[in-house]
Each structure stands twice: as structure tokens, then as C-alpha cells.
C-alpha positions as CSV (number, residue, x, y, z in Angstrom):
1,M,-183.4,197.9,-21.3
2,N,-182.1,195.0,-19.4
3,N,-178.6,196.5,-19.7
4,K,-179.8,199.7,-17.9
5,N,-181.2,197.6,-15.0
6,N,-177.9,195.8,-14.8
7,N,-176.0,199.0,-14.6
8,E,-178.3,200.3,-11.8
9,E,-177.8,197.2,-9.8
10,E,-174.0,197.4,-10.1
11,E,-174.1,201.1,-9.2
12,W,-176.0,200.3,-6.0
13,E,-173.5,197.6,-5.2
14,V,-170.7,200.1,-5.5
15,L,-172.4,202.8,-3.5
16,G,-173.6,200.5,-0.8
17,H,-171.2,200.0,2.2
18,D,-171.2,199.1,5.8
19,P,-170.9,202.0,8.2
20,V,-167.6,202.3,9.9
21,P,-167.9,202.2,13.7
22,G,-166.7,205.4,15.5
23,Y,-167.3,208.0,12.7
24,K,-170.8,208.8,13.8
25,A,-169.8,209.4,17.4
26,A,-166.8,211.4,16.3
27,F,-169.0,213.6,14.1
28,Y,-171.5,214.3,16.9
29,I,-168.6,215.1,19.3
30,A,-167.1,217.5,16.8
31,V,-170.4,219.2,16.1
32,S,-171.2,219.5,19.8
33,L,-167.8,221.1,20.6
34,A,-168.3,223.6,17.7
35,V,-171.7,224.5,19.0
36,I,-170.4,224.9,22.6
37,Y,-167.6,227.1,21.3
38,L,-169.9,229.3,19.3
39,I,-172.2,229.8,22.3
40,Y,-169.2,230.7,24.4
41,A,-167.9,233.1,21.8
42,F,-171.1,234.9,21.2
43,S,-171.9,235.1,25.0
44,S,-168.5,236.6,25.7
45,G,-168.8,239.1,22.9
46,F,-165.6,237.9,21.1
47,G,-163.4,239.6,23.7
48,A,-164.9,243.0,22.9
49,G,-165.3,243.9,26.5
50,G,-168.3,242.3,28.1
51,V,-170.4,243.6,31.0
52,H,-168.5,243.4,34.3
């Protein structure tokens, strides 16, 4: 049973890591741009001739 606890501790050590700066901001920027693009695409009707 002690061996199982040892393996779990080692697994957490391997999975644990310090966050890399910049990735969170880049993720939010990419998602924001995607949402803005989708709003624009749906509002313009995908070029299907909007109301003039």
C-alpha cells in the first residue's frame, strides 16, 4: 500500500508544473479574435447579400 502512495506522489510531481508566462494572454487574445470574427460573419450573413 505504501508503494501506491509513492507512485501517486511521483505522478503529481511529474504532472505539476509552473505556468509559462504569456500563454494565458495569447489564449484569451485568440479566443477574443475568433468570437469577434464569428460575430462579424454572422452579422454580415456570410456574404449572402445583406440588407442595404
